[in-house]
C-alpha positions as CSV (number, residue, x, y, z in Angstrom):
1,M,-35.4,105.6,-30.8
2,N,-32.9,108.5,-31.1
3,D,-30.8,109.8,-28.2
4,E,-33.2,112.7,-27.4
5,N,-36.2,110.4,-27.4
6,S,-34.2,108.0,-25.2
7,L,-33.4,110.8,-22.7
8,D,-37.0,111.9,-22.7
9,Y,-38.1,108.3,-22.0
10,Y,-35.7,107.8,-19.1
11,R,-36.7,111.2,-17.6
12,R,-40.3,110.2,-17.8
13,R,-39.6,106.9,-16.2
14,E,-37.6,108.6,-13.4
15,A,-40.4,111.0,-12.7
16,T,-43.0,108.2,-12.7
17,H,-41.0,106.1,-10.2
18,R,-40.4,109.1,-8.0
19,K,-44.1,109.8,-7.9
20,R,-44.9,106.2,-7.2
21,A,-42.3,106.1,-4.4
22,A,-43.9,109.2,-2.8
23,E,-47.4,107.6,-3.1
24,A,-46.5,104.1,-1.9
25,R,-47.9,103.1,1.4
26,D,-45.5,100.2,1.9
27,P,-42.0,101.3,2.7
28,N,-40.5,98.4,0.7
29,I,-42.4,99.4,-2.4
30,A,-41.4,103.0,-1.9
31,K,-37.8,102.0,-1.7
32,M,-38.1,99.9,-4.8
33,H,-39.5,102.8,-6.8
34,S,-36.9,105.2,-5.4
35,E,-34.1,102.8,-6.5
36,L,-35.6,102.5,-9.9
37,A,-35.8,106.3,-10.2
38,E,-32.2,106.6,-9.2
39,R,-31.2,104.1,-11.9
40,Y,-33.1,106.0,-14.5
41,A,-31.5,109.3,-13.4
42,S,-28.1,107.6,-13.6
43,V,-28.8,106.6,-17.2
44,V,-29.8,110.2,-18.1
45,E,-26.6,111.6,-16.4
46,S,-24.4,109.1,-18.2
47,Q,-25.9,109.8,-21.6
48,Q,-25.6,113.5,-21.1
49,A,-21.9,113.1,-20.3
50,V,-21.4,111.1,-23.5
51,E,-23.2,113.8,-25.5
52,R,-21.0,116.5,-24.0
53,R,-17.9,114.6,-24.9
54,R,-19.2,114.1,-28.5
55,A,-20.2,117.7,-29.0
56,P,-17.7,119.8,-31.0
57,P,-15.9,122.5,-29.0
58,V,-17.5,125.9,-29.0
59,P,-14.9,128.4,-30.4
60,R,-14.0,131.1,-27.9
61,A,-13.3,134.6,-29.3
62,S,-10.8,136.7,-27.5
63,L,-11.0,140.5,-27.2
64,R,-8.2,141.0,-29.6
65,D,-10.1,139.0,-32.3
66,G,-12.8,141.7,-32.3
67,D,-16.4,140.9,-33.1
68,P,-16.7,137.1,-33.7
69,T,-19.8,137.7,-35.9
70,K,-17.7,139.7,-38.4
71,T,-15.7,137.8,-41.1
72,G,-13.0,140.4,-41.2
73,K,-13.7,141.5,-44.8
Protein backbone atom coordinates (compact mmCIF):
# COMPACT_ATOMS: atom_id res chain seq x y z
CA MET A 1 0.00 0.00 0.00
CA ASN A 2 1.55 3.33 -1.03
CA ASP A 3 1.26 6.50 1.04
CA GLU A 4 -1.67 7.96 -0.89
CA ASN A 5 -3.58 4.69 -0.65
CA SER A 6 -2.78 4.64 3.06
CA LEU A 7 -4.16 8.15 3.52
CA ASP A 8 -7.28 7.26 1.57
CA TYR A 9 -7.73 4.18 3.72
CA TYR A 10 -7.39 6.12 6.97
CA ARG A 11 -9.71 8.87 5.73
CA ARG A 12 -12.34 6.26 4.85
CA ARG A 13 -11.97 4.61 8.24
CA GLU A 14 -12.30 7.98 9.97
CA ALA A 15 -15.49 8.78 8.02
CA THR A 16 -16.92 5.33 8.72
CA HIS A 17 -16.38 5.65 12.46
CA ARG A 18 -17.77 9.19 12.57
CA LYS A 19 -20.90 7.91 10.81
CA ARG A 20 -21.19 4.97 13.18
CA ALA A 21 -20.75 7.27 16.18
CA ALA A 22 -23.55 9.50 14.93
CA GLU A 23 -25.83 6.50 14.36
CA ALA A 24 -25.06 4.66 17.60
CA ARG A 25 -27.88 4.41 20.11
CA ASP A 26 -25.63 3.46 22.99
CA PRO A 27 -23.50 6.40 24.23
CA ASN A 28 -20.62 4.07 25.06
CA ILE A 29 -20.57 2.70 21.52
CA ALA A 30 -20.80 6.24 20.10
CA LYS A 31 -17.84 7.26 22.25
CA MET A 32 -15.81 4.27 21.10
CA HIS A 33 -16.45 5.09 17.44
CA SER A 34 -15.64 8.77 18.02
CA GLU A 35 -12.34 7.83 19.65
CA LEU A 36 -11.46 5.53 16.77
CA ALA A 37 -12.31 8.29 14.28
CA GLU A 38 -10.02 10.68 16.15
CA ARG A 39 -7.18 8.16 16.03
CA TYR A 40 -7.59 7.73 12.29
CA ALA A 41 -7.67 11.52 11.85
CA SER A 42 -4.48 11.78 13.87
CA VAL A 43 -2.75 9.26 11.62
CA VAL A 44 -3.78 11.26 8.54
CA GLU A 45 -2.54 14.52 10.06
CA SER A 46 0.78 12.96 11.06
CA GLN A 47 1.34 11.42 7.64
CA GLN A 48 0.54 14.71 5.91
CA ALA A 49 3.06 16.49 8.14
CA VAL A 50 5.73 13.93 7.20
CA GLU A 51 4.96 14.39 3.51
CA ARG A 52 5.22 18.19 3.81
CA ARG A 53 8.66 17.83 5.40
CA ARG A 54 9.77 15.45 2.63
CA ALA A 55 8.50 17.60 -0.23
CA PRO A 56 11.15 19.64 -2.03
CA PRO A 57 10.86 23.36 -1.41
CA VAL A 58 8.97 25.32 -4.02
CA PRO A 59 11.22 27.97 -5.56
CA ARG A 60 9.97 31.49 -5.05
CA ALA A 61 10.61 34.04 -7.76
CA SER A 62 11.14 37.63 -6.79
CA LEU A 63 9.96 40.57 -8.86
CA ARG A 64 13.53 41.39 -9.87
CA ASP A 65 13.93 37.89 -11.34
CA GLY A 66 11.27 38.63 -13.95
CA ASP A 67 9.01 35.97 -15.37
CA PRO A 68 9.88 32.64 -13.70
CA THR A 69 8.61 30.75 -16.77
CA LYS A 70 11.27 32.32 -18.99
CA THR A 71 14.76 30.84 -19.10
CA GLY A 72 16.45 34.18 -19.68
CA LYS A 73 17.70 33.27 -23.16
